[in-house]
Short mmCIF file of the C-alpha atoms (twelve columns), coordinates in Angstrom:
data_MODEL
# 
_entry.id   MODEL 
# 
loop_
_atom_site.group_PDB 
_atom_site.id 
_atom_site.type_symbol 
_atom_site.label_atom_id 
_atom_site.label_alt_id 
_atom_site.label_comp_id 
_atom_site.label_asym_id 
_atom_site.label_seq_id 
_atom_site.Cartn_x 
_atom_site.Cartn_y 
_atom_site.Cartn_z 
_atom_site.pdbx_PDB_model_num 
ATOM 1   C CA . MET A 1   -10.776 12.352  -12.339 1 
ATOM 2   C CA . ALA A 2   -7.283  13.161  -13.655 1 
ATOM 3   C CA . ASP A 3   -6.291  14.465  -10.203 1 
ATOM 4   C CA . TRP A 4   -7.118  11.369  -8.165  1 
ATOM 5   C CA . THR A 5   -6.797  12.127  -4.438  1 
ATOM 6   C CA . LEU A 6   -7.706  10.364  -1.203  1 
ATOM 7   C CA . PRO A 7   -7.939  13.177  1.370   1 
ATOM 8   C CA . GLU A 8   -9.493  11.197  4.231   1 
ATOM 9   C CA . THR A 9   -7.638  8.935   6.671   1 
ATOM 10  C CA . PHE A 10  -8.524  5.992   8.900   1 
ATOM 11  C CA . ALA A 11  -6.232  4.465   11.516  1 
ATOM 12  C CA . GLY A 12  -6.565  0.789   10.678  1 
ATOM 13  C CA . SER A 13  -5.055  -2.083  12.647  1 
ATOM 14  C CA . THR A 14  -2.203  -2.484  10.146  1 
ATOM 15  C CA . GLY A 15  -1.560  1.129   9.167   1 
ATOM 16  C CA . THR A 16  -3.206  4.360   8.125   1 
ATOM 17  C CA . VAL A 17  -5.696  3.986   5.268   1 
ATOM 18  C CA . ARG A 18  -6.325  6.795   2.793   1 
ATOM 19  C CA . TRP A 19  -9.840  7.020   1.356   1 
ATOM 20  C CA . ASN A 20  -12.409 9.238   -0.347  1 
ATOM 21  C CA . ARG A 21  -16.157 9.460   -0.937  1 
ATOM 22  C CA . LEU A 22  -17.799 10.463  -4.224  1 
ATOM 23  C CA . GLY A 23  -21.462 11.267  -4.800  1 
ATOM 24  C CA . GLY A 24  -24.204 12.510  -2.515  1 
ATOM 25  C CA . ALA A 25  -24.581 11.237  1.039   1 
ATOM 26  C CA . ASP A 26  -28.289 10.567  0.383   1 
ATOM 27  C CA . ARG A 27  -27.491 7.942   -2.253  1 
ATOM 28  C CA . PRO A 28  -27.103 4.188   -1.586  1 
ATOM 29  C CA . PRO A 29  -23.536 3.250   -0.610  1 
ATOM 30  C CA . LEU A 30  -21.162 1.380   -2.900  1 
ATOM 31  C CA . VAL A 31  -17.559 0.433   -2.072  1 
ATOM 32  C CA . LEU A 32  -14.791 -0.247  -4.601  1 
ATOM 33  C CA . LEU A 33  -11.828 -2.502  -3.771  1 
ATOM 34  C CA . HIS A 34  -8.658  -2.574  -5.851  1 
ATOM 35  C CA . GLY A 35  -6.266  -5.461  -6.428  1 
ATOM 36  C CA . THR A 36  -2.524  -6.023  -6.398  1 
ATOM 37  C CA . PRO A 37  -0.182  -4.407  -7.314  1 
ATOM 38  C CA . PHE A 38  -2.639  -1.589  -8.002  1 
ATOM 39  C CA . SER A 39  -4.541  1.079   -6.071  1 
ATOM 40  C CA . SER A 40  -7.918  2.795   -6.100  1 
ATOM 41  C CA . TYR A 41  -6.655  4.845   -9.065  1 
ATOM 42  C CA . VAL A 42  -7.725  2.025   -11.415 1 
ATOM 43  C CA . TRP A 43  -11.353 2.723   -10.457 1 
ATOM 44  C CA . ARG A 44  -11.338 6.451   -11.308 1 
ATOM 45  C CA . ALA A 45  -13.445 6.237   -14.507 1 
ATOM 46  C CA . VAL A 46  -15.903 3.679   -13.152 1 
ATOM 47  C CA . ALA A 47  -16.220 5.486   -9.805  1 
ATOM 48  C CA . GLY A 48  -17.144 8.752   -11.478 1 
ATOM 49  C CA . SER A 49  -19.943 7.092   -13.438 1 
ATOM 50  C CA . LEU A 50  -21.313 5.110   -10.487 1 
ATOM 51  C CA . ALA A 51  -21.298 8.221   -8.277  1 
ATOM 52  C CA . ARG A 52  -24.194 9.628   -10.301 1 
ATOM 53  C CA . ASP A 53  -26.555 7.246   -8.502  1 
ATOM 54  C CA . HIS A 54  -24.493 6.041   -5.528  1 
ATOM 55  C CA . GLN A 55  -22.357 7.285   -2.689  1 
ATOM 56  C CA . VAL A 56  -19.077 5.674   -3.777  1 
ATOM 57  C CA . PHE A 57  -16.315 4.879   -1.296  1 
ATOM 58  C CA . VAL A 58  -12.767 4.301   -2.578  1 
ATOM 59  C CA . TRP A 59  -9.672  3.409   -0.573  1 
ATOM 60  C CA . ASP A 60  -6.105  2.206   -0.849  1 
ATOM 61  C CA . MET A 61  -5.336  -0.879  1.216   1 
ATOM 62  C CA . PRO A 62  -2.547  -0.628  3.809   1 
ATOM 63  C CA . GLY A 63  0.741   -1.088  1.991   1 
ATOM 64  C CA . TYR A 64  -0.694  0.143   -1.332  1 
ATOM 65  C CA . GLY A 65  -1.085  3.393   -3.221  1 
ATOM 66  C CA . MET A 66  -1.319  6.419   -0.917  1 
ATOM 67  C CA . SER A 67  -1.872  4.416   2.277   1 
ATOM 68  C CA . GLU A 68  0.820   3.763   4.858   1 
ATOM 69  C CA . LYS A 69  3.776   1.525   3.973   1 
ATOM 70  C CA . CYS A 70  6.189   0.435   6.685   1 
ATOM 71  C CA . ALA A 71  8.637   -2.297  7.592   1 
ATOM 72  C CA . GLY A 72  7.072   -5.332  9.247   1 
ATOM 73  C CA . GLN A 73  3.594   -4.380  8.055   1 
ATOM 74  C CA . ASP A 74  0.997   -7.137  7.728   1 
ATOM 75  C CA . VAL A 75  -0.482  -6.750  4.241   1 
ATOM 76  C CA . SER A 76  -1.738  -10.320 3.864   1 
ATOM 77  C CA . LEU A 77  -5.215  -11.204 2.669   1 
ATOM 78  C CA . ALA A 78  -6.123  -12.075 6.239   1 
ATOM 79  C CA . ALA A 79  -5.101  -8.625  7.475   1 
ATOM 80  C CA . GLN A 80  -6.803  -6.794  4.608   1 
ATOM 81  C CA . GLY A 81  -10.065 -8.649  5.259   1 
ATOM 82  C CA . ARG A 82  -10.000 -7.459  8.871   1 
ATOM 83  C CA . VAL A 83  -9.133  -3.894  7.882   1 
ATOM 84  C CA . PHE A 84  -11.984 -3.780  5.370   1 
ATOM 85  C CA . THR A 85  -14.405 -4.905  8.079   1 
ATOM 86  C CA . GLU A 86  -13.049 -2.156  10.372  1 
ATOM 87  C CA . LEU A 87  -13.421 0.404   7.620   1 
ATOM 88  C CA . LEU A 88  -17.040 -0.527  6.915   1 
ATOM 89  C CA . ALA A 89  -17.780 0.014   10.609  1 
ATOM 90  C CA . HIS A 90  -15.935 3.352   10.531  1 
ATOM 91  C CA . TRP A 91  -18.050 4.460   7.570   1 
ATOM 92  C CA . GLY A 92  -21.207 3.189   9.251   1 
ATOM 93  C CA . LEU A 93  -22.154 1.035   6.270   1 
ATOM 94  C CA . ALA A 94  -24.392 -1.890  7.176   1 
ATOM 95  C CA . GLU A 95  -25.180 -3.319  3.718   1 
ATOM 96  C CA . PRO A 96  -23.289 -1.565  0.914   1 
ATOM 97  C CA . VAL A 97  -22.896 -2.817  -2.611  1 
ATOM 98  C CA . VAL A 98  -19.312 -4.055  -2.923  1 
ATOM 99  C CA . VAL A 99  -17.381 -4.137  -6.202  1 
ATOM 100 C CA . ALA A 100 -13.986 -5.807  -5.936  1 
ATOM 101 C CA . HIS A 101 -11.134 -6.548  -8.341  1 
ATOM 102 C CA . ASP A 102 -8.344  -9.148  -8.181  1 
ATOM 103 C CA . PHE A 103 -6.860  -9.392  -4.644  1 
ATOM 104 C CA . GLY A 104 -9.691  -7.116  -3.495  1 
ATOM 105 C CA . GLY A 105 -12.131 -9.848  -4.447  1 
ATOM 106 C CA . ALA A 106 -10.566 -12.192 -1.901  1 
ATOM 107 C CA . VAL A 107 -10.586 -9.373  0.672   1 
ATOM 108 C CA . ALA A 108 -14.309 -8.773  0.125   1 
ATOM 109 C CA . LEU A 109 -15.069 -12.502 0.229   1 
ATOM 110 C CA . ARG A 110 -13.115 -13.006 3.470   1 
ATOM 111 C CA . ALA A 111 -14.803 -10.020 5.121   1 
ATOM 112 C CA . HIS A 112 -18.211 -11.416 4.162   1 
ATOM 113 C CA . LEU A 113 -17.652 -15.101 4.893   1 
ATOM 114 C CA . LEU A 114 -15.322 -14.897 7.916   1 
ATOM 115 C CA . HIS A 115 -15.963 -11.518 9.556   1 
ATOM 116 C CA . GLY A 116 -19.703 -11.113 9.096   1 
ATOM 117 C CA . ALA A 117 -19.662 -8.113  6.755   1 
ATOM 118 C CA . ASP A 118 -23.100 -7.838  5.132   1 
ATOM 119 C CA . TYR A 119 -23.499 -6.644  1.536   1 
ATOM 120 C CA . ARG A 120 -26.501 -5.540  -0.476  1 
ATOM 121 C CA . ALA A 121 -24.819 -7.142  -3.467  1 
ATOM 122 C CA . LEU A 122 -21.360 -8.236  -4.589  1 
ATOM 123 C CA . ALA A 123 -19.670 -7.717  -7.951  1 
ATOM 124 C CA . LEU A 124 -16.365 -9.534  -8.482  1 
ATOM 125 C CA . VAL A 125 -14.079 -8.449  -11.324 1 
ATOM 126 C CA . ASP A 126 -11.325 -10.954 -12.233 1 
ATOM 127 C CA . PRO A 127 -10.922 -11.796 -8.526  1 
ATOM 128 C CA . VAL A 128 -8.324  -13.885 -6.760  1 
ATOM 129 C CA . ALA A 129 -10.725 -16.516 -5.467  1 
ATOM 130 C CA . LEU A 130 -9.937  -20.040 -6.678  1 
ATOM 131 C CA . ALA A 131 -6.755  -22.088 -6.394  1 
ATOM 132 C CA . PRO A 132 -4.279  -22.169 -7.936  1 
ATOM 133 C CA . TRP A 133 -3.425  -18.488 -8.381  1 
ATOM 134 C CA . GLY A 134 -0.293  -16.434 -8.910  1 
ATOM 135 C CA . SER A 135 1.544   -16.053 -12.213 1 
ATOM 136 C CA . PRO A 136 4.962   -17.713 -12.741 1 
ATOM 137 C CA . PHE A 137 6.562   -14.287 -12.238 1 
ATOM 138 C CA . PHE A 138 4.602   -13.760 -9.029  1 
ATOM 139 C CA . ARG A 139 5.732   -17.129 -7.653  1 
ATOM 140 C CA . LEU A 140 9.347   -16.496 -8.674  1 
ATOM 141 C CA . VAL A 141 9.454   -13.183 -6.829  1 
ATOM 142 C CA . ARG A 142 7.674   -14.618 -3.786  1 
ATOM 143 C CA . ASP A 143 10.195  -17.460 -3.507  1 
ATOM 144 C CA . HIS A 144 13.230  -15.186 -3.950  1 
ATOM 145 C CA . ALA A 145 12.050  -11.871 -2.513  1 
ATOM 146 C CA . ASP A 146 15.301  -11.384 -0.588  1 
ATOM 147 C CA . VAL A 147 17.165  -11.298 -3.899  1 
ATOM 148 C CA . PHE A 148 14.694  -9.041  -5.735  1 
ATOM 149 C CA . GLU A 149 14.624  -6.543  -2.856  1 
ATOM 150 C CA . LYS A 150 18.319  -5.847  -3.528  1 
ATOM 151 C CA . LEU A 151 17.793  -4.847  -7.155  1 
ATOM 152 C CA . PRO A 152 19.125  -1.405  -8.068  1 
ATOM 153 C CA . PRO A 153 16.238  1.098   -8.215  1 
ATOM 154 C CA . ALA A 154 16.395  1.441   -12.007 1 
ATOM 155 C CA . LEU A 155 16.140  -2.319  -12.560 1 
ATOM 156 C CA . HIS A 156 13.384  -2.608  -9.965  1 
ATOM 157 C CA . GLY A 157 11.443  0.166   -11.700 1 
ATOM 158 C CA . ALA A 158 11.752  -1.530  -15.080 1 
ATOM 159 C CA . LEU A 159 10.602  -4.850  -13.596 1 
ATOM 160 C CA . VAL A 160 7.533   -3.328  -11.923 1 
ATOM 161 C CA . ARG A 161 6.670   -1.400  -15.061 1 
ATOM 162 C CA . GLU A 162 6.768   -4.553  -17.190 1 
ATOM 163 C CA . TYR A 163 4.787   -6.528  -14.641 1 
ATOM 164 C CA . VAL A 164 2.015   -3.950  -14.214 1 
ATOM 165 C CA . GLY A 165 1.804   -3.418  -17.964 1 
ATOM 166 C CA . SER A 166 1.216   -7.136  -18.536 1 
ATOM 167 C CA . ALA A 167 -2.149  -6.858  -16.737 1 
ATOM 168 C CA . SER A 168 -3.587  -5.042  -19.768 1 
ATOM 169 C CA . SER A 169 -4.437  -6.752  -23.030 1 
ATOM 170 C CA . PRO A 170 -4.327  -3.762  -25.439 1 
ATOM 171 C CA . GLY A 171 -1.658  -1.983  -23.353 1 
ATOM 172 C CA . LEU A 172 -1.808  0.891   -20.870 1 
ATOM 173 C CA . HIS A 173 -1.395  4.555   -21.730 1 
ATOM 174 C CA . PRO A 174 2.118   5.592   -20.613 1 
ATOM 175 C CA . ALA A 175 0.735   8.178   -18.176 1 
ATOM 176 C CA . VAL A 176 -1.548  5.577   -16.576 1 
ATOM 177 C CA . LEU A 177 1.289   3.080   -16.330 1 
ATOM 178 C CA . ASP A 178 3.479   5.742   -14.698 1 
ATOM 179 C CA . ARG A 179 0.776   6.463   -12.118 1 
ATOM 180 C CA . LEU A 180 0.277   2.778   -11.270 1 
ATOM 181 C CA . VAL A 181 4.007   2.141   -10.910 1 
ATOM 182 C CA . ARG A 182 4.812   5.297   -8.923  1 
ATOM 183 C CA . PRO A 183 3.804   4.027   -5.433  1 
ATOM 184 C CA . TRP A 184 6.290   1.158   -5.747  1 
ATOM 185 C CA . LEU A 185 9.350   3.291   -6.502  1 
ATOM 186 C CA . GLY A 186 11.904  4.614   -4.027  1 
ATOM 187 C CA . GLU A 187 11.643  3.900   -0.327  1 
ATOM 188 C CA . PRO A 188 9.410   2.633   1.179   1 
ATOM 189 C CA . GLY A 189 7.766   1.725   -2.155  1 
ATOM 190 C CA . GLN A 190 10.345  -0.810  -3.326  1 
ATOM 191 C CA . SER A 191 10.260  -2.736  -0.045  1 
ATOM 192 C CA . ALA A 192 6.465   -2.571  0.026   1 
ATOM 193 C CA . PHE A 193 6.236   -4.082  -3.457  1 
ATOM 194 C CA . TYR A 194 8.098   -7.235  -2.442  1 
ATOM 195 C CA . ARG A 195 6.420   -7.352  0.961   1 
ATOM 196 C CA . GLN A 196 2.940   -7.698  -0.567  1 
ATOM 197 C CA . ILE A 197 4.107   -10.495 -2.865  1 
ATOM 198 C CA . THR A 198 5.936   -12.352 -0.087  1 
ATOM 199 C CA . GLN A 199 2.814   -12.338 2.086   1 
ATOM 200 C CA . ALA A 200 0.447   -13.524 -0.652  1 
ATOM 201 C CA . ASP A 201 -0.593  -16.969 0.548   1 
ATOM 202 C CA . GLN A 202 -3.074  -19.247 -1.197  1 
ATOM 203 C CA . ARG A 203 -4.218  -20.658 2.141   1 
ATOM 204 C CA . HIS A 204 -6.192  -17.439 2.628   1 
ATOM 205 C CA . THR A 205 -8.441  -18.355 -0.283  1 
ATOM 206 C CA . ASP A 206 -8.328  -22.072 0.515   1 
ATOM 207 C CA . GLU A 207 -9.969  -21.160 3.831   1 
ATOM 208 C CA . ILE A 208 -13.048 -19.751 2.119   1 
ATOM 209 C CA . GLN A 209 -13.266 -21.510 -1.251  1 
ATOM 210 C CA . ASP A 210 -15.619 -24.227 0.009   1 
ATOM 211 C CA . ARG A 211 -17.943 -21.549 1.412   1 
ATOM 212 C CA . TYR A 212 -18.816 -19.881 -1.891  1 
ATOM 213 C CA . PRO A 213 -22.018 -21.964 -2.282  1 
ATOM 214 C CA . ALA A 214 -23.230 -20.333 0.967   1 
ATOM 215 C CA . ILE A 215 -23.170 -16.827 -0.534  1 
ATOM 216 C CA . ARG A 216 -26.751 -15.596 -0.699  1 
ATOM 217 C CA . VAL A 217 -26.367 -11.971 -1.796  1 
ATOM 218 C CA . PRO A 218 -26.909 -11.087 -5.479  1 
ATOM 219 C CA . THR A 219 -23.548 -11.660 -7.167  1 
ATOM 220 C CA . LEU A 220 -22.035 -10.609 -10.478 1 
ATOM 221 C CA . VAL A 221 -18.835 -12.142 -11.827 1 
ATOM 222 C CA . CYS A 222 -17.126 -10.077 -14.555 1 
ATOM 223 C CA . TRP A 223 -14.027 -11.292 -16.353 1 
ATOM 224 C CA . GLY A 224 -11.749 -10.006 -19.078 1 
ATOM 225 C CA . GLU A 225 -11.753 -12.653 -21.783 1 
ATOM 226 C CA . ASP A 226 -8.079  -11.927 -22.534 1 
ATOM 227 C CA . ASP A 227 -6.926  -12.075 -18.903 1 
ATOM 228 C CA . ALA A 228 -3.343  -13.388 -18.975 1 
ATOM 229 C CA . TRP A 229 -3.029  -13.412 -15.170 1 
ATOM 230 C CA . ILE A 230 -6.079  -15.469 -14.193 1 
ATOM 231 C CA . PRO A 231 -7.685  -17.514 -17.006 1 
ATOM 232 C CA . VAL A 232 -11.281 -16.757 -17.897 1 
ATOM 233 C CA . ASP A 233 -12.173 -20.383 -17.112 1 
ATOM 234 C CA . LYS A 234 -11.618 -19.526 -13.441 1 
ATOM 235 C CA . GLY A 235 -14.336 -16.915 -13.793 1 
ATOM 236 C CA . ARG A 236 -16.810 -19.427 -15.153 1 
ATOM 237 C CA . GLU A 237 -15.890 -21.812 -12.341 1 
ATOM 238 C CA . LEU A 238 -16.449 -19.127 -9.721  1 
ATOM 239 C CA . ALA A 239 -19.789 -18.058 -11.205 1 
ATOM 240 C CA . ALA A 240 -20.923 -21.676 -11.117 1 
ATOM 241 C CA . ALA A 241 -19.911 -21.999 -7.455  1 
ATOM 242 C CA . VAL A 242 -21.956 -19.018 -6.221  1 
ATOM 243 C CA . PRO A 243 -25.710 -19.709 -6.299  1 
ATOM 244 C CA . GLY A 244 -27.507 -17.547 -8.838  1 
ATOM 245 C CA . ALA A 245 -24.390 -15.605 -9.802  1 
ATOM 246 C CA . ARG A 246 -24.585 -13.624 -13.020 1 
ATOM 247 C CA . TRP A 247 -21.716 -14.238 -15.467 1 
ATOM 248 C CA . GLU A 248 -20.443 -11.328 -17.579 1 
ATOM 249 C CA . PRO A 249 -17.377 -11.858 -19.803 1 
ATOM 250 C CA . VAL A 250 -15.793 -8.691  -21.214 1 
ATOM 251 C CA . ALA A 251 -14.401 -9.051  -24.740 1 
ATOM 252 C CA . GLY A 252 -11.052 -7.485  -25.573 1 
ATOM 253 C CA . ALA A 253 -10.103 -6.896  -21.935 1 
ATOM 254 C CA . GLY A 254 -7.219  -8.341  -19.965 1 
ATOM 255 C CA . HIS A 255 -6.893  -8.560  -16.200 1 
ATOM 256 C CA . LEU A 256 -7.210  -4.790  -15.756 1 
ATOM 257 C CA . VAL A 257 -10.749 -4.582  -17.102 1 
ATOM 258 C CA . GLN A 258 -11.184 -1.100  -15.595 1 
ATOM 259 C CA . GLU A 259 -8.456  0.226   -17.894 1 
ATOM 260 C CA . ASP A 260 -9.037  -1.966  -20.949 1 
ATOM 261 C CA . ALA A 261 -12.825 -1.664  -21.169 1 
ATOM 262 C CA . PRO A 262 -14.158 0.898   -18.659 1 
ATOM 263 C CA . ALA A 263 -17.333 1.601   -20.637 1 
ATOM 264 C CA . GLN A 264 -18.246 -2.074  -20.965 1 
ATOM 265 C CA . LEU A 265 -17.499 -2.759  -17.312 1 
ATOM 266 C CA . THR A 266 -19.482 0.266   -16.152 1 
ATOM 267 C CA . ALA A 267 -22.440 -0.784  -18.317 1 
ATOM 268 C CA . ALA A 268 -22.361 -4.288  -16.824 1 
ATOM 269 C CA . LEU A 269 -22.239 -2.910  -13.284 1 
ATOM 270 C CA . ILE A 270 -25.073 -0.439  -13.900 1 
ATOM 271 C CA . ALA A 271 -27.269 -3.163  -15.408 1 
ATOM 272 C CA . PHE A 272 -26.549 -5.363  -12.377 1 
ATOM 273 C CA . LEU A 273 -27.327 -2.539  -9.954  1 
ATOM 274 C CA . ARG A 274 -30.591 -1.689  -11.698 1 
ATOM 275 C CA . GLY A 275 -31.641 -5.304  -11.309 1 
ATOM 276 C CA . LEU A 276 -31.419 -4.915  -7.524  1 
ATOM 277 C CA . ARG A 277 -34.272 -2.404  -7.349  1 
# 
């Protein structure tokens, strides 16, 4: 998994999406959604393990990672929810298991609750789901994006590196941090970084928050106990809002549970999946 590639493409309504499929085509489908400001790369360890028993689909959202980035692009939660629904149709997946992190959690929830996407089950990992959300840094950049966009490349790179690194509790390996920061450097990466923050709007979760009690698919809520971006209490609140949701805190992990505790997260997901049989 060191050489993480997304060789396939899909022409989505807001830009070309890069994606890949791991595991045999005869296995039950499972889709992984990343958050912001990350990419599918954060799922590499978990995806490899889950692909032993599932056909695992991974993708970078428009405006992220290896997918298309362009001026004027709509990378809002509303747009990503529509694109995910389009992508499920492109893959021909009627009821996949969906595992979603951070911003991807809101994307998966919107696709399910607003666009009719059906899931076999849903696992949410430190998702953006309940108001209020957005760190003080996130709000500062959103409110002054025109200023931050003009930062010299070296200062921008240092800012992104510090921001991404703060998602981990024990700290990221330098090579991993480099890989996560790389898509946001240079052009169009620097513009894309501020574009996705500028378009992050809480109204897109406000629209669905009252609908969580209507979720009827088996649901798992995992949360890093040391999450400095979204407090663990939000996880407990979300688990209580979804009927029958299973609550799984992950000790010693920050917001990037996939990097901080991949073995523990994988074990929790496998136990959840086995319970579906």
